[in-house]
Kinemage of the C-alpha trace (Angstrom):
@kinemage 1
@onewidth
@group {chain A} dominant
@subgroup {mainchain}
@vectorlist {calphas} color= white
{ca met a 1} P -169.281 -108.117 115.074
{ca tyr a 2} L -167.371 -109.215 111.999
{ca ser a 3} L -169.482 -111.055 109.451
{ca leu a 4} L -168.772 -114.644 108.455
{ca thr a 5} L -167.848 -113.372 104.990
{ca phe a 6} L -165.283 -110.996 106.466
{ca leu a 7} L -163.724 -113.733 108.570
{ca ser a 8} L -163.602 -116.075 105.560
{ca ala a 9} L -161.899 -113.402 103.466
{ca arg a 10} L -159.353 -112.848 106.216
{ca gln a 11} L -158.426 -116.503 106.043
{ca leu a 12} L -158.288 -116.437 102.237
{ca ile a 13} L -155.782 -113.590 101.968
{ca gln a 14} L -153.227 -115.231 104.228
{ca asn a 15} L -151.758 -116.588 100.991
{ca glu a 16} L -151.435 -113.222 99.266
{ca glu a 17} L -149.676 -114.517 96.135
{ca ala a 18} L -152.325 -117.151 95.478
{ca thr a 19} L -155.187 -114.697 96.025
{ca cys a 20} L -153.689 -112.258 93.509
{ca lys a 21} L -153.617 -115.018 90.867
{ca ile a 22} L -157.301 -115.913 91.203
{ca leu a 23} L -158.700 -112.354 91.395
{ca glu a 24} L -159.725 -112.328 87.753
{ca ser a 25} L -162.018 -115.324 88.246
{ca met a 26} L -163.697 -113.958 91.385
{ca pro a 27} L -167.239 -112.475 91.330
{ca arg a 28} L -167.365 -108.665 91.432
{ca ile a 29} L -168.918 -108.481 94.900
{ca ile a 30} L -165.944 -110.365 96.381
{ca tyr a 31} L -163.613 -107.486 95.479
{ca ile a 32} L -165.266 -105.265 98.089
{ca ile a 33} L -164.832 -107.606 101.034
{ca ile a 34} L -161.308 -108.597 99.912
{ca phe a 35} L -160.352 -104.909 99.785
{ca lys a 36} L -161.596 -104.315 103.346
{ca val a 37} L -159.605 -107.233 104.696
{ca ala a 38} L -156.477 -106.514 102.640
{ca phe a 39} L -156.324 -102.951 103.950
{ca lys a 40} L -156.852 -103.986 107.549
{ca glu a 41} L -154.250 -106.757 107.251
{ca asn a 42} L -151.719 -104.543 105.372
{ca lys a 43} L -151.613 -106.754 102.264
{ca lys a 44} L -150.051 -104.185 99.958
{ca lys a 45} L -149.495 -106.368 96.912
{ca leu a 46} L -153.082 -107.570 97.027
{ca leu a 47} L -154.366 -103.997 97.390
{ca cys a 48} L -152.381 -102.997 94.325
{ca glu a 49} L -153.785 -105.855 92.235
{ca leu a 50} L -157.341 -105.241 93.453
{ca val a 51} L -157.247 -101.619 92.310
{ca lys a 52} L -155.585 -102.568 89.039
{ca met a 53} L -158.499 -104.918 88.254
{ca trp a 54} L -161.309 -103.051 90.093
{ca pro a 55} L -164.581 -103.896 88.289
{ca tyr a 56} L -166.686 -100.903 89.391
{ca ser a 57} L -166.742 -97.323 88.095
{ca gln a 58} L -165.889 -95.924 91.537
{ca leu a 59} L -163.699 -96.982 94.424
{ca lys a 60} L -164.879 -95.071 97.493
{ca phe a 61} L -162.047 -95.594 99.926
{ca gln a 62} L -163.670 -94.187 103.079
{ca gln a 63} L -166.853 -96.191 102.523
{ca leu a 64} L -164.814 -99.365 102.209
{ca leu a 65} L -163.220 -98.874 105.635
{ca gln a 66} L -165.962 -100.792 107.362
{ca thr a 67} L -166.421 -104.403 108.354
{ca cys a 68} L -170.182 -104.815 108.434
{ca trp a 69} L -173.125 -103.557 106.387
{ca cys a 70} L -174.966 -101.334 108.870
{ca phe a 71} L -173.330 -98.151 107.565
{ca ser a 72} L -174.543 -99.012 104.075
{ca arg a 73} L -178.144 -99.050 105.264
{ca thr a 74} L -178.183 -95.731 107.081
{ca ser a 75} L -175.639 -92.994 107.682
{ca ser a 76} L -177.050 -92.194 111.113
{ca glu a 77} L -176.267 -95.548 112.717
{ca lys a 78} L -172.625 -96.519 113.096
{ca cys a 79} L -171.723 -99.496 115.227
{ca ser a 80} L -168.304 -99.859 116.813
{ca glu a 81} L -167.286 -102.509 114.275
{ca cys a 82} L -168.618 -100.586 111.269
{ca arg a 83} L -165.569 -98.414 110.662
{ca trp a 84} L -162.131 -98.222 112.185
{ca pro a 85} L -160.409 -94.845 112.504
{ca leu a 86} L -157.811 -94.119 109.847
{ca val a 87} L -154.551 -93.143 111.533
{ca tyr a 88} L -151.832 -91.724 109.322
{ca asn a 89} L -148.786 -93.882 109.995
{ca glu a 90} L -146.263 -95.878 107.973
{ca ser a 91} L -148.683 -98.776 107.559
{ca thr a 92} L -151.509 -96.566 106.313
{ca arg a 93} L -149.199 -94.646 104.033
{ca gly a 94} L -147.854 -97.884 102.543
{ca asn a 95} L -151.382 -99.141 101.892
{ca ile a 96} L -152.418 -95.903 100.188
{ca asp a 97} L -149.212 -95.961 98.133
{ca ala a 98} L -150.178 -99.460 96.973
{ca ile a 99} L -153.644 -98.232 95.958
{ca ile a 100} L -152.182 -95.378 93.912
{ca leu a 101} L -149.677 -97.770 92.368
{ca gly a 102} L -152.564 -99.994 91.262
{ca leu a 103} L -153.947 -97.066 89.266
{ca met a 104} L -150.542 -96.352 87.739
{ca lys a 105} L -150.161 -100.004 86.755
{ca tyr a 106} L -153.495 -99.910 85.003
{ca ile a 107} L -152.534 -96.734 83.126
{ca arg a 108} L -149.252 -98.273 82.053
{ca lys a 109} L -151.013 -101.431 80.902
{ca val a 110} L -153.401 -99.452 78.718
{ca leu a 111} L -150.522 -97.477 77.227
{ca met a 112} L -148.410 -100.565 76.568
{ca asp a 113} L -151.043 -103.148 75.603
{ca gly a 114} L -153.962 -101.075 74.374
{ca ser a 115} L -157.394 -100.588 75.909
{ca gln a 116} L -158.961 -103.410 73.862
{ca lys a 117} L -157.317 -105.952 76.166
{ca leu a 118} L -159.188 -104.598 79.207
{ca pro a 119} L -162.853 -105.359 78.398
{ca asn a 120} L -163.954 -105.565 82.037
{ca arg a 121} L -162.246 -102.406 83.232
{ca arg a 122} L -164.731 -99.903 84.693
{ca leu a 123} L -162.866 -97.778 87.261
{ca arg a 124} L -163.066 -94.084 86.475
{ca gln a 125} L -162.749 -92.497 89.911
{ca leu a 126} L -160.783 -93.209 93.078
{ca asp a 127} L -162.569 -91.367 95.896
{ca met a 128} L -160.092 -90.612 98.712
{ca thr a 129} L -162.198 -87.932 100.409
{ca gly a 130} L -163.227 -87.736 104.048
{ca leu a 131} L -159.750 -88.389 105.475
{ca phe a 132} L -159.152 -84.975 107.043
{ca asn a 133} L -159.560 -84.531 110.786
{ca lys a 134} L -158.719 -82.044 113.535
{ca his a 135} L -155.005 -82.816 113.402
{ca phe a 136} L -153.270 -80.336 111.127
{ca leu a 137} L -150.162 -82.445 110.501
{ca cys a 138} L -152.275 -85.404 109.393
{ca asn a 139} L -154.087 -83.211 106.849
{ca leu a 140} L -150.776 -81.829 105.597
{ca arg a 141} L -149.390 -85.339 105.077
{ca phe a 142} L -152.398 -86.365 103.010
{ca val a 143} L -152.105 -83.258 100.817
{ca arg a 144} L -148.446 -84.048 100.206
{ca leu a 145} L -149.334 -87.656 99.419
{ca trp a 146} L -151.818 -86.576 96.747
{ca thr a 147} L -149.402 -84.114 95.174
{ca ile a 148} L -146.594 -86.695 95.091
{ca ser a 149} L -148.931 -89.198 93.435
{ca ile a 150} L -150.077 -86.737 90.768
{ca thr a 151} L -146.539 -85.575 90.044
{ca lys a 152} L -145.254 -89.108 89.580
{ca ala a 153} L -148.161 -90.125 87.382
{ca asn a 154} L -147.621 -86.994 85.313
{ca ile a 155} L -143.942 -87.737 84.650
{ca his a 156} L -143.578 -91.499 84.373
{ca ile a 157} L -145.392 -94.784 84.550
{ca phe a 158} L -142.981 -97.272 86.021
{ca pro a 159} L -142.629 -100.937 85.056
{ca glu a 160} L -143.519 -103.610 87.547
{ca gln a 161} L -141.134 -104.073 90.427
{ca ser a 162} L -141.122 -106.173 93.545
{ca thr a 163} L -141.476 -103.196 95.894
{ca tyr a 164} L -144.647 -101.164 96.317
{ca asp a 165} L -143.106 -98.025 97.766
{ca leu a 166} L -143.698 -95.187 95.303
{ca glu a 167} L -140.909 -92.942 96.555
{ca ser a 168} L -138.255 -95.646 96.202
{ca gln a 169} L -139.463 -96.322 92.638
{ca ala a 170} L -139.103 -92.639 91.828
{ca arg a 171} L -135.433 -92.831 92.716
{ca asp a 172} L -134.733 -95.845 90.528
{ca lys a 173} L -133.533 -95.459 86.959
{ca val a 174} L -136.174 -97.369 85.049
{ca thr a 175} L -137.768 -97.418 81.626
{ca glu a 176} L -139.871 -94.307 81.225
{ca val a 177} L -143.172 -93.882 79.453
{ca ser a 178} L -143.816 -90.248 78.730
{ca leu a 179} L -147.320 -89.021 79.430
{ca ala a 180} L -147.008 -85.860 77.381
{ca thr a 181} L -149.003 -87.485 74.594
{ca thr a 182} L -152.618 -87.992 73.647
{ca phe a 183} L -154.163 -90.772 75.700
{ca pro a 184} L -157.155 -93.011 75.040
{ca lys a 185} L -160.112 -92.191 77.299
{ca glu a 186} L -159.720 -95.530 79.100
{ca val a 187} L -156.436 -94.362 80.594
{ca phe a 188} L -157.849 -91.476 82.627
{ca val a 189} L -158.788 -91.950 86.277
{ca asp a 190} L -159.989 -89.154 88.555
{ca leu a 191} L -158.445 -88.915 92.018
{ca leu a 192} L -161.136 -87.213 94.132
{ca val a 193} L -159.613 -85.684 97.283
{ca asp a 194} L -160.028 -82.948 99.880
{ca leu a 195} L -157.370 -80.237 99.918
{ca his a 196} L -156.078 -78.167 102.832
{ca val a 197} L -154.121 -75.147 101.595
{ca glu a 198} L -151.804 -73.188 103.863
{ca pro a 199} L -148.201 -71.914 103.596
{ca leu a 200} L -146.578 -75.305 104.271
{ca ser a 201} L -148.530 -77.086 101.515
{ca glu a 202} L -148.692 -74.172 99.081
{ca glu a 203} L -145.719 -74.893 96.838
{ca cys a 204} L -146.183 -78.611 96.225
{ca leu a 205} L -149.943 -78.297 95.786
{ca glu a 206} L -149.694 -75.474 93.265
{ca val a 207} L -147.289 -77.493 91.092
{ca ala a 208} L -149.527 -80.569 91.213
{ca leu a 209} L -152.639 -78.601 90.224
{ca gln a 210} L -150.837 -76.787 87.408
{ca asn a 211} L -149.686 -80.123 85.941
{ca asn a 212} L -153.063 -81.723 86.489
{ca ala a 213} L -154.229 -81.289 82.903
{ca asn a 214} L -151.344 -83.391 81.561
{ca ser a 215} L -151.775 -86.236 84.011
{ca pro a 216} L -153.822 -89.400 83.351
{ca leu a 217} L -154.318 -89.472 87.110
{ca his a 218} L -156.432 -86.325 87.330
{ca met a 219} L -156.805 -84.741 90.786
{ca leu a 220} L -160.241 -83.313 91.571
{ca cys a 221} L -160.993 -81.391 94.753
{ca arg a 222} L -164.262 -82.068 96.594
{ca asp a 223} L -163.732 -80.006 99.781
{ca phe a 224} L -161.343 -77.023 99.754
{ca tyr a 225} L -160.016 -75.643 103.046
{ca cys a 226} L -157.859 -72.534 103.315
{ca thr a 227} L -156.022 -71.245 106.383
{ca tyr a 228} L -154.191 -68.263 104.951
{ca asp a 229} L -154.241 -65.113 107.053
{ca phe a 230} L -155.796 -63.298 104.089
{ca ala a 231} L -158.240 -65.100 101.808
{ca arg a 232} L -157.031 -63.412 98.636
{ca lys a 233} L -153.854 -65.501 98.776
{ca ala a 234} L -155.992 -68.485 97.775
{ca glu a 235} L -156.848 -66.923 94.408
{ca lys a 236} L -154.209 -68.853 92.468
{ca phe a 237} L -155.626 -72.154 93.773
{ca leu a 238} L -159.298 -71.399 93.135
{ca ser a 239} L -158.589 -70.831 89.451
{ca leu a 240} L -156.937 -74.283 89.225
{ca leu a 241} L -159.818 -76.258 90.768
{ca asp a 242} L -162.392 -78.113 88.688
{ca pro a 243} L -165.552 -75.936 88.979
{ca leu a 244} L -167.926 -78.904 88.751
{ca ala a 245} L -166.227 -81.130 91.342
{ca leu a 246} L -166.051 -78.718 94.280
{ca arg a 247} L -168.649 -79.361 96.979
{ca arg a 248} L -167.345 -77.244 99.859
{ca met a 249} L -165.309 -74.037 100.047
{ca asp a 250} L -164.141 -73.363 103.601
{ca leu a 251} L -162.346 -70.032 103.998
{ca ile a 252} L -163.518 -69.468 107.563
{ca his a 253} L -159.996 -69.482 109.013
{ca ser a 254} L -158.906 -66.691 106.686
{ca ser a 255} L -159.798 -63.019 106.842
{ca ile a 256} L -161.138 -60.538 104.321
{ca thr a 257} L -162.560 -57.035 104.043
{ca leu a 258} L -165.793 -56.038 102.349
{ca gly a 259} L -163.613 -54.164 99.895
{ca asp a 260} L -162.555 -57.544 98.466
{ca met a 261} L -166.045 -59.028 98.464
{ca arg a 262} L -166.589 -58.402 94.740
{ca trp a 263} L -163.395 -60.322 93.924
{ca leu a 264} L -164.396 -63.209 96.173
{ca val a 265} L -167.884 -63.500 94.709
{ca ser a 266} L -166.522 -63.499 91.156
{ca gln a 267} L -164.372 -66.489 92.151
{ca ile a 268} L -167.138 -68.349 93.960
{ca ile a 269} L -169.927 -68.210 91.391
{ca ser a 270} L -167.956 -70.310 88.906
{ca phe a 271} L -168.391 -73.357 91.193
{ca gln a 272} L -171.912 -74.236 90.164
{ca asn a 273} L -172.154 -77.431 92.242
{ca leu a 274} L -171.027 -75.758 95.457
{ca gln a 275} L -173.129 -76.888 98.428
{ca ser a 276} L -171.253 -75.374 101.377
{ca leu a 277} L -169.706 -71.895 101.531
{ca lys a 278} L -167.899 -70.736 104.653
{ca leu a 279} L -166.793 -67.157 104.162
{ca pro a 280} L -163.677 -65.616 105.727
{ca phe a 281} L -163.573 -63.672 108.966
{ca phe a 282} L -164.689 -60.125 108.162
{ca asn a 283} L -162.979 -57.058 109.555
{ca glu a 284} L -166.062 -54.805 109.473
{ca lys a 285} L -168.277 -54.619 112.537
{ca gly a 286} L -169.812 -51.144 112.319
{ca glu a 287} L -172.432 -49.723 109.985
{ca trp a 288} L -170.478 -50.471 106.847
{ca trp a 289} L -173.531 -49.921 104.611
{ca lys a 290} L -173.047 -46.177 105.041
{ca asp a 291} L -169.902 -46.469 102.900
{ca pro a 292} L -171.088 -46.471 99.233
{ca ile a 293} L -168.213 -48.686 98.022
{ca leu a 294} L -168.688 -51.311 100.734
{ca lys a 295} L -172.448 -51.247 100.220
{ca ala a 296} L -171.999 -51.771 96.472
{ca asn a 297} L -169.768 -54.786 97.097
{ca phe a 298} L -172.298 -56.274 99.493
{ca asp a 299} L -175.061 -55.654 96.941
{ca phe a 300} L -172.994 -57.542 94.367
{ca phe a 301} L -172.664 -60.448 96.786
{ca ala a 302} L -176.388 -60.577 97.546
{ca ala a 303} L -177.334 -60.300 93.871
{ca asn a 304} L -175.051 -63.131 92.741
{ca leu a 305} L -175.544 -65.564 95.609
{ca asn a 306} L -178.637 -67.021 93.959
{ca gln a 307} L -176.502 -68.279 91.062
{ca leu a 308} L -175.246 -71.080 93.304
{ca arg a 309} L -178.332 -73.240 92.852
{ca his a 310} L -177.045 -76.134 94.950
{ca leu a 311} L -175.857 -74.075 97.925
{ca arg a 312} L -177.280 -75.376 101.210
{ca glu a 313} L -174.815 -74.096 103.821
{ca ile a 314} L -173.575 -70.539 104.417
{ca ala a 315} L -171.291 -69.381 107.231
{ca leu a 316} L -170.592 -65.724 108.047
{ca arg a 317} L -168.571 -64.401 110.991
{ca asn a 318} L -167.822 -61.033 112.503
{ca ile a 319} L -169.799 -58.869 110.116
{ca cys a 320} L -172.589 -56.581 111.294
{ca leu a 321} L -175.823 -57.757 109.646
{ca ser a 322} L -178.222 -55.718 111.757
{ca asp a 323} L -181.519 -55.578 109.794
{ca gln a 324} L -179.642 -56.827 106.690
{ca leu a 325} L -180.353 -60.575 106.824
{ca glu a 326} L -183.482 -60.501 104.699
{ca tyr a 327} L -181.698 -58.413 102.091
{ca leu a 328} L -178.904 -60.988 101.934
{ca leu a 329} L -180.948 -64.201 101.950
{ca gly a 330} L -184.374 -63.047 100.794
{ca gly a 331} L -183.574 -63.469 97.111
{ca leu a 332} L -182.544 -67.115 97.409
{ca glu a 333} L -185.010 -69.372 95.628
{ca tyr a 334} L -183.604 -72.497 97.274
{ca ser a 335} L -183.757 -73.303 100.992
{ca leu a 336} L -180.682 -73.321 103.205
{ca glu a 337} L -180.163 -76.237 105.569
{ca ser a 338} L -177.210 -74.893 107.545
{ca leu a 339} L -176.657 -71.290 108.583
{ca gln a 340} L -173.853 -69.846 110.699
{ca leu a 341} L -174.168 -66.201 111.734
{ca ser a 342} L -171.537 -65.838 114.452
{ca ser a 343} L -171.065 -62.390 116.001
{ca cys a 344} L -173.222 -60.755 113.326
{ca ser a 345} L -175.142 -58.332 115.614
{ca leu a 346} L -178.493 -59.805 114.628
{ca thr a 347} L -181.619 -57.874 115.542
{ca ser a 348} L -185.192 -58.872 116.260
{ca lys a 349} L -186.021 -58.055 112.641
{ca asp a 350} L -183.370 -60.500 111.409
{ca leu a 351} L -184.577 -63.356 113.629
{ca thr a 352} L -188.200 -62.675 112.712
{ca tyr a 353} L -187.364 -62.820 109.025
{ca leu a 354} L -185.524 -66.096 109.502
{ca ser a 355} L -188.434 -67.663 111.399
{ca gln a 356} L -190.902 -66.660 108.663
{ca ser a 357} L -188.684 -67.506 105.688
{ca his a 358} L -188.756 -70.691 103.634
{ca his a 359} L -185.372 -71.578 105.134
{ca ser a 360} L -186.721 -72.181 108.644
{ca ser a 361} L -188.518 -75.459 107.947
{ca his a 362} L -185.379 -76.891 106.304
{ca leu a 363} L -182.663 -75.797 108.755
{ca ile a 364} L -180.879 -78.710 110.389
{ca lys a 365} L -177.937 -76.652 111.676
{ca leu a 366} L -178.097 -73.145 113.161
{ca asp a 367} L -175.181 -71.270 114.725
{ca leu a 368} L -175.986 -67.961 116.449
{ca asp a 369} L -172.814 -67.849 118.536
{ca gly a 370} L -171.919 -64.372 119.812
{ca asn a 371} L -175.264 -62.656 119.133
{ca asn a 372} L -177.227 -60.956 121.911
{ca ile a 373} L -180.335 -63.130 122.059
{ca thr a 374} L -181.709 -61.707 125.294
{ca asp a 375} L -182.545 -58.365 123.653
{ca gln a 376} L -184.745 -60.129 121.093
{ca leu a 377} L -185.870 -63.158 123.075
{ca asp a 378} L -189.419 -63.272 121.687
{ca ser a 379} L -188.123 -63.367 118.118
{ca phe a 380} L -185.656 -66.105 119.038
{ca leu a 381} L -188.452 -68.194 120.580
{ca glu a 382} L -190.468 -67.846 117.390
{ca leu a 383} L -187.422 -68.974 115.440
{ca leu a 384} L -187.026 -72.051 117.650
{ca lys a 385} L -190.676 -72.865 117.082
{ca ser a 386} L -190.349 -72.596 113.307
{ca val a 387} L -187.240 -74.839 113.108
{ca ser a 388} L -188.404 -77.400 115.672
{ca asn a 389} L -189.261 -80.106 113.127
{ca ser a 390} L -185.922 -80.068 111.337
{ca leu a 391} L -183.224 -78.723 113.683
{ca met a 392} L -180.463 -81.161 114.713
{ca trp a 393} L -177.627 -78.805 115.712
{ca leu a 394} L -177.925 -75.527 117.629
{ca asn a 395} L -175.209 -73.254 118.968
{ca val a 396} L -176.234 -70.327 121.175
{ca ser a 397} L -172.912 -69.945 122.954
{ca met a 398} L -171.850 -66.516 124.217
{ca cys a 399} L -175.379 -65.175 123.671
{ca arg a 400} L -175.805 -63.607 127.157
{ca ile a 401} L -178.507 -66.079 128.157
{ca lys a 402} L -179.261 -65.809 131.884
{ca asp a 403} L -181.246 -68.198 134.082
{ca ala a 404} L -184.556 -66.369 133.598
{ca asp a 405} L -184.097 -66.373 129.804
{ca phe a 406} L -183.077 -70.033 129.855
{ca tyr a 407} L -186.281 -71.111 131.608
{ca glu a 408} L -188.317 -69.317 128.939
{ca ile a 409} L -186.284 -71.002 126.192
{ca leu a 410} L -186.510 -74.551 127.566
{ca pro a 411} L -190.101 -75.412 126.441
{ca tyr a 412} L -189.238 -74.315 122.896
{ca leu a 413} L -185.933 -76.144 123.018
{ca tyr a 414} L -187.642 -79.335 124.171
{ca ser a 415} L -189.931 -79.135 121.130
{ca cys a 416} L -186.855 -79.605 118.912
{ca ala a 417} L -187.079 -83.388 119.238
{ca arg a 418} L -184.399 -84.145 116.618
{ca ile a 419} L -181.665 -82.046 118.185
{ca ser a 420} L -178.412 -83.959 118.708
{ca his a 421} L -175.843 -81.167 119.272
{ca leu a 422} L -176.323 -78.180 121.566
{ca gly a 423} L -173.886 -75.387 122.444
{ca leu a 424} L -174.543 -73.322 125.586
{ca tyr a 425} L -171.067 -72.417 126.798
{ca gly a 426} L -170.189 -68.808 127.559
{ca asn a 427} L -173.633 -67.913 128.922
{ca pro a 428} L -174.038 -66.654 132.514
{ca leu a 429} L -176.065 -69.656 133.678
{ca ser a 430} L -175.955 -70.993 137.205
{ca gly a 431} L -174.762 -74.490 138.019
{ca phe a 432} L -178.239 -75.296 139.385
{ca ser a 433} L -179.904 -74.472 136.059
{ca ile a 434} L -177.394 -76.545 134.140
{ca phe a 435} L -177.777 -79.573 136.430
{ca ile a 436} L -181.585 -79.435 136.203
{ca phe a 437} L -181.451 -79.164 132.432
{ca met a 438} L -179.031 -82.037 131.999
{ca lys a 439} L -181.120 -84.310 134.212
{ca gln a 440} L -184.151 -83.651 132.028
{ca cys a 441} L -182.300 -84.157 128.753
{ca lys a 442} L -182.658 -87.941 128.659
{ca ser a 443} L -186.435 -87.742 128.605
{ca lys a 444} L -186.957 -84.387 126.885
{ca leu a 445} L -184.229 -84.553 124.211
{ca ser a 446} L -183.674 -88.255 123.647
{ca lys a 447} L -181.455 -87.784 120.565
{ca leu a 448} L -179.009 -85.378 122.213
{ca lys a 449} L -175.450 -86.692 121.786
{ca ala a 450} L -173.166 -83.744 122.531
{ca ile a 451} L -173.574 -80.629 124.596
{ca ser a 452} L -171.245 -77.861 125.726
{ca val a 453} L -172.195 -76.134 128.954
{ca pro a 454} L -170.875 -73.225 131.015
{ca val a 455} L -169.050 -74.384 134.123
{ca phe a 456} L -169.566 -72.044 137.090
{ca pro a 457} L -169.366 -72.854 140.782
{ca asn a 458} L -171.810 -70.858 142.876
{ca ser a 459} L -168.941 -69.161 144.659
{ca gly a 460} L -169.622 -65.523 143.850
{ca lys a 461} L -166.329 -65.246 141.994
{ca asn a 462} L -166.299 -63.566 138.625
{ca leu a 463} L -165.009 -66.423 136.469
{ca leu a 464} L -166.488 -65.359 133.137
{ca gln a 465} L -163.014 -65.114 131.604
{ca tyr a 466} L -162.547 -68.885 132.059
{ca asn a 467} L -165.927 -69.899 130.672
{ca his a 468} L -164.738 -70.718 127.170
{ca ser a 469} L -162.354 -73.329 128.576
{ca pro a 470} L -163.593 -74.879 131.852
{ca val a 471} L -160.314 -76.683 132.521
{ca leu a 472} L -158.744 -73.275 133.242
{ca leu a 473} L -160.987 -73.034 136.303
{ca gln a 474} L -158.973 -75.676 138.115
{ca gln a 475} L -156.331 -73.285 139.413
{ca pro a 476} L -158.494 -70.341 140.585
{ca ile a 477} L -161.110 -72.469 142.386
{ca gly a 478} L -158.914 -75.328 143.579
{ca asn a 479} L -158.641 -78.996 142.655
{ca glu a 480} L -161.253 -80.269 145.104
{ca val a 481} L -164.037 -77.907 144.048
{ca phe a 482} L -163.176 -78.358 140.372
{ca ser a 483} L -163.255 -82.171 140.597
{ca ser a 484} L -166.554 -82.162 142.472
{ca met a 485} L -168.122 -79.816 139.939
{ca met a 486} L -166.958 -81.842 136.927
{ca asn a 487} L -168.143 -85.113 138.480
{ca lys a 488} L -171.624 -83.675 138.960
{ca ile a 489} L -171.772 -82.534 135.356
{ca leu a 490} L -170.541 -85.841 133.965
{ca gln a 491} L -172.975 -87.795 136.141
{ca ser a 492} L -175.833 -85.663 134.860
{ca ala a 493} L -174.674 -85.733 131.245
{ca ile a 494} L -176.276 -87.739 128.492
{ca ile a 495} L -173.013 -89.343 127.565
{ca glu a 496} L -169.630 -89.339 129.202
{ca gly a 497} L -167.635 -86.287 128.285
{ca ser a 498} L -170.613 -84.495 126.786
{ca ala a 499} L -169.269 -81.179 128.017
{ca asn a 500} L -166.948 -81.368 124.982
{ca phe a 501} L -168.897 -79.944 122.063
{ca asp a 502} L -168.902 -81.804 118.755
{ca met a 503} L -168.787 -79.297 115.884
{ca gly a 504} L -171.245 -81.373 113.857
{ca asp a 505} L -170.326 -81.314 110.179
{ca tyr a 506} L -173.313 -80.424 108.000
{ca phe a 507} L -172.697 -83.247 105.504
{ca glu a 508} L -172.708 -85.807 108.310
{ca leu a 509} L -175.866 -84.403 109.886
{ca arg a 510} L -178.092 -84.314 106.840
């Protein structure tokens, strides 16, 4: 429910002009609740003035999109009133424009009046991270919004006008204040954002990053995502990113060969605060270590990985690591908390190493998708035992787990009391085994929130080709059978729709 303070603030801002005039006399804590309400009620002028006079060193936008205090106490408990989803539309865009304009007004005021007239000014960073989602077009719009903001701040600081639309101001012929000069330190504000680079955003983003050094509104990238077909195309962007600001590098939707591994590592190791590294899709599946050049590049990768002292998440896909996992991770002095090894041809030796390593007691996320677990079941059970106290997210999809294997795994799986996300799809499990498991989940795995399961009717048909997407079963087995099967699964599920697997972001899990 909305707090009394929130409701009072909502009433206060109905007179937007009056509220703007008394902001300077308000206590600092009031700014936070006024910001929440102003954004929700689309009070653009008030948003602009709030940011212009913001009394704290940081303005964390995503954290402010909440209406009660439960999210401030713990990140694992989010009530329905705590945060509202941010939908990119004209209203949202106008509000964000007003926020950016507030920063530009502050910069202009410092340039025109001098920093000595702003004794209470503390804002040094506007944190606009955490806005990306599964919708590509939404991510692209945000990237364009950041680049437009940086470009405008780099060229001109506009005088005050009655409108708060940045693009319309850019078209007006107004007095210009050149920013190609030396600025006092009070004028600089960091704009911390996430960036999604792909061909449609390439041109505008490259220009914005190149001009970044001359802008008082300085764009810093926290999470970097790349969806080029070949990872090397991202080279020009990596060299433009601030090496100390980057937290995540996600290249998993690109591809690369081991021949380019030395280049990639030389780029990566400059980001000393990197916590999450998702490497591109590799094109080598065979025994690549027999090629001296490829082996030398892999050796270079393994030798330099330990330089990233803050790294806690590594993702590798489609590269044969048979008996190579200890060589790759054994030299790491720090402990990983998230490890993705999809389709990496892991052996019993690899799983045994992982269960006995210092990583096992710290792993909260483990993705073994596409590995043949049944051939090294004993080693996998030992691994489950070693991670049972920490594991929250497990994906063993497409791992050839049959009913007999599943019944051996269950006692070890039930010992993972903290597990909240489980992926089982793509395994040849019977409907009976799945129904029994899901009925026991409420008592055995009380924290389980999302699960993906294989959907097979016991009809004798070979429907393995449809297992990755159960909805495709509807046509070959008929509407009636499909509906009955889905109803049984949903009735047995922990939560409605739990057959849809939540990917479980590492930074949200920890």
